[in-house]
N, C-alpha and C positions, 0 to 999 in steps of 0.2 A: 628262306635264300640258303644258298650255298653260294662260295666261289669256288671255283675246281680251273684249276691250271694243265689241261690237257696235256699239254708237255713234262709232266709230272715234276721236273725242274727249272732251275732259272737261265733262260740262258744268255743270263749276263750282255745281254743286244744284239751278240754275235748271231747267226743267219736260224730263223728254232728251228727243233728242233722234233722228232712224227712224236705224233700224238698218242696214244692210249689210249683205249674204249671206253676207260668206266665215265666219262661225264655224256659221253651217249646211250651205254645202255642201263644208266639211273637214271634218265629223263626221260626213252622211253619206257624201264620201268615205273618210272612213277607218278608218270603223263601229265609231269612239270615239264613250264616250257623252260629251249633256252635263251637266256639270253647274252650273245657275244658279247664281247668292251675288248678293244683294243689299247692297251696302256703300253705311252710311250714316258721315259723320261731325258732327257738330252743327255749325251754323257759327262757334262763338262759336270754334271749336283748328283754322279754314282760315284760313291765311294767301292772298290774295293776292299773284300777283306781273303786271304788267303791261313788257314793255319792245320790241324787233328784233329781231328775226331774222331775215337776208338780205331786209333794206330788207322784211320785213312787221313786224304787229305781231304781236306773240306776248303769249301770256298765259298762266295754269295753278294750279293751288293748289297748299298744302301740310297736311298735317296737321301742326301743330301743338302735339303737347302733347296729353292729354285724349284718351277714350276712340274707337274705332272701333265698327259696330254693323255686326255683316255675321250677316247670314240665308241657310241654303242648301236651297233648293227642292231639289227630286224628283230623278235622275239618267234622262237624259230620250236615244235609243235613235232619234234615227233612220231610224240604216239599219236596220236591227231593223222597224220600221212597216213605214218600206218595203215591206222584203223581205214581209214580212205577204199587205199587198197587190198581190206580183205588180205593183207595177211603178214604173219608173222614175220619177227625179223627173222635176219638167215643172219648167221658169219660170214659173209660175207660183204652180207646190205651196212651189219655195224661196222665193218674194215674202210665201208664208201664213203657210211656218214661220218665218223673218221676223218677220213680222207675232205669231208669241205669244209666241217668244223675250223680244219687244221688249216683250205686253204684262203676261209672267212677269216678268221682271227689274224691270218696272215694283215687283211686287205686292211681290215682294222690299223694297224697296229700301224704302215705305210702310210692310211691318211690320219695320225694322232702324229705320225713322226715332221710330213708334210705342216699339220697346224701348225708346227712346232718352229718349225723353218718362215714360217709365214706372220708370225708374230711378231711385232719389232717386239717387245718390251720386252722380250727373256735375251 
């Protein structure tokens, strides 16, 4: 099992970035299902860091205390879907599936954020 963040970078609580196709391509090639996770940490528990790395501005965020909320989606087996349709995925199909994955992840993150707001002990 591996974890892949399709955006390829941290969103730092901002709107999700455009997803890359790597997770979809790996899932199709390997035959392994994707298990989408929406992860949300309330901003009050996140510390932002800025610095320079290789003469480029760099930034990141770390969870400092508090809770992290995770919403788990339904497993998605793209290779099996493609096999049932008896088609090899085109570049267009891969990009379409990547968009679907991004939208699914955005919904799961929203669900995790809603969960954090609805729980009174955080």
